[in-house]
C-alpha positions as CSV (number, residue, x, y, z in Angstrom):
1,M,-34.3,11.2,51.9
2,S,-34.8,9.3,55.2
3,L,-34.4,10.7,58.7
4,D,-31.3,8.5,59.1
5,I,-29.6,10.1,56.1
6,E,-30.4,13.6,57.5
7,V,-29.0,12.6,60.9
8,D,-25.9,11.2,59.2
9,A,-25.5,14.5,57.4
10,L,-25.9,16.5,60.6
11,K,-23.1,14.4,62.3
12,R,-20.8,15.5,59.5
13,V,-21.4,19.3,60.2
14,P,-18.6,20.6,62.4
15,L,-21.1,22.6,64.4
16,F,-22.9,19.3,65.4
17,R,-20.1,16.8,65.4
18,G,-19.9,16.3,69.2
19,I,-23.7,16.1,69.7
20,D,-25.6,13.0,70.7
21,P,-27.2,11.2,67.7
22,A,-30.6,11.2,69.5
23,K,-30.5,15.0,69.7
24,L,-29.5,15.2,66.1
25,R,-32.5,13.0,65.2
26,L,-34.8,15.4,66.9
27,L,-33.1,18.3,65.1
28,A,-33.6,16.6,61.8
29,Y,-37.2,15.8,62.6
30,I,-38.1,19.4,63.3
31,S,-36.2,20.8,60.3
32,E,-37.5,21.0,56.7
33,R,-35.8,19.6,53.6
34,I,-35.8,22.3,50.8
35,R,-34.6,22.2,47.2
36,F,-33.1,25.2,45.4
37,R,-32.5,25.3,41.7
38,Q,-29.2,26.5,40.3
39,G,-29.2,30.3,40.5
40,E,-31.8,30.5,43.3
41,R,-30.9,32.3,46.5
42,L,-30.9,30.5,49.8
43,C,-30.6,33.8,51.6
44,Q,-30.1,37.5,50.8
45,Q,-27.4,39.9,52.2
46,G,-29.0,42.4,54.5
47,E,-32.2,40.4,55.2
48,R,-33.2,39.3,58.7
49,G,-32.1,35.8,59.4
50,E,-34.8,33.4,60.4
51,T,-33.3,30.2,59.1
52,A,-30.0,28.4,58.9
53,Y,-29.3,25.9,56.1
54,I,-27.3,22.7,56.1
55,I,-26.2,21.7,52.6
56,L,-27.2,18.0,52.0
57,S,-26.2,18.0,48.4
58,G,-24.9,20.5,45.8
59,K,-22.8,23.6,46.0
60,A,-23.6,27.3,46.6
61,D,-21.6,30.5,46.4
62,V,-21.4,33.0,49.2
63,V,-21.5,36.4,47.6
64,I,-21.3,40.0,48.9
65,R,-22.3,43.3,47.4
66,T,-19.4,45.5,46.3
67,G,-19.1,48.8,44.4
68,E,-18.7,46.7,41.3
69,G,-21.6,44.4,41.9
70,E,-21.8,41.0,43.6
71,R,-18.6,39.1,44.3
72,A,-18.2,35.4,45.3
73,V,-16.1,35.1,48.4
74,A,-16.6,31.5,49.3
75,E,-18.2,28.2,48.3
76,V,-20.3,26.0,50.5
77,R,-21.0,22.4,49.8
78,Q,-22.3,19.2,51.3
79,H,-22.3,19.2,55.2
80,D,-21.6,23.0,55.4
81,I,-24.0,25.2,57.4
82,V,-24.9,28.8,56.4
83,G,-26.9,31.4,58.1
84,E,-26.3,30.4,61.6
85,I,-24.7,33.7,62.7
86,S,-27.7,35.8,61.9
87,I,-30.0,33.5,63.8
88,L,-27.8,33.4,66.8
89,I,-27.1,37.1,67.3
90,D,-30.0,38.9,65.4
91,V,-27.8,40.7,62.8
92,P,-28.7,41.1,59.2
93,R,-27.2,38.5,56.9
94,T,-23.7,39.5,56.0
95,A,-23.8,37.8,52.6
96,S,-26.1,36.2,50.1
97,V,-25.9,32.5,49.3
98,V,-26.7,31.5,45.7
99,A,-27.1,27.9,44.5
100,A,-24.2,27.2,42.1
101,T,-25.8,23.8,41.3
102,D,-29.1,22.3,42.3
103,V,-29.0,22.2,46.1
104,T,-30.9,20.2,48.7
105,A,-30.7,21.7,52.2
106,L,-32.0,21.1,55.6
107,A,-33.6,24.3,56.8
108,I,-33.5,24.9,60.6
109,S,-35.7,27.7,61.9
110,K,-34.3,30.2,64.4
111,D,-37.0,29.2,67.0
112,N,-36.2,25.5,66.7
113,F,-32.4,26.0,66.7
114,L,-32.7,28.2,69.8
115,K,-35.0,25.7,71.5
116,M,-32.5,22.9,70.9
117,L,-29.7,25.1,72.4
118,T,-31.9,25.8,75.5
119,R,-33.0,22.2,76.0
120,F,-29.5,20.7,75.5
121,P,-26.8,22.9,77.0
122,E,-24.0,20.6,75.8
123,M,-25.2,21.5,72.3
124,G,-24.7,25.2,73.1
125,L,-21.2,24.5,74.3
126,E,-20.3,22.7,71.1
127,V,-21.7,25.6,69.0
128,M,-19.7,28.1,71.1
129,R,-16.5,26.0,70.6
130,V,-16.9,25.8,66.8
131,L,-17.7,29.5,66.5
132,A,-14.7,30.4,68.8
133,H,-12.5,28.4,66.4
134,R,-13.9,30.3,63.4
135,L,-13.3,33.6,65.1
136,E,-9.7,32.6,66.0
137,R,-9.1,31.6,62.4
138,T,-10.7,34.8,61.0
139,T,-8.6,36.9,63.4
140,R,-5.4,35.1,62.3
141,D,-6.3,35.5,58.6
142,L,-7.0,39.3,59.1
143,A,-3.6,39.7,60.9
144,R,-1.8,37.9,58.0
145,V,-3.5,40.2,55.5
146,G,-2.6,43.3,57.6
147,R,1.0,42.2,57.6
148,Q,1.0,41.9,53.8
149,S,-0.3,45.5,53.3
């Protein structure tokens, strides 16, 4: 996969949609392309987050531990990012991510991600904007579930 294809994939990630393509090229260059076979874990619930993953191809399940074992709560696919919360705020991973098919992902280290945010403040603003939208949506969803109880 060429750098141009990886940059194109980054442009499609909501977290990076408003970022200048030259900055995305740098991000793609300092990231590592990794392949996971079906059933392999991209990350493990409870572990320290050192890497975020952008799914370039394939699908993965987001699973959490419950009293009855692991339970899938979401699916991620091409152009989705996982693991960014734990690298931004130093919390243990809140879920595991397991490849449902063979997955190719772009791995972005915590250090490189934070350097990009420091070097390019507008990138930090875009990340904050996307995460604020996610928080608003989650809060709305929780309120709806609370009304149904």
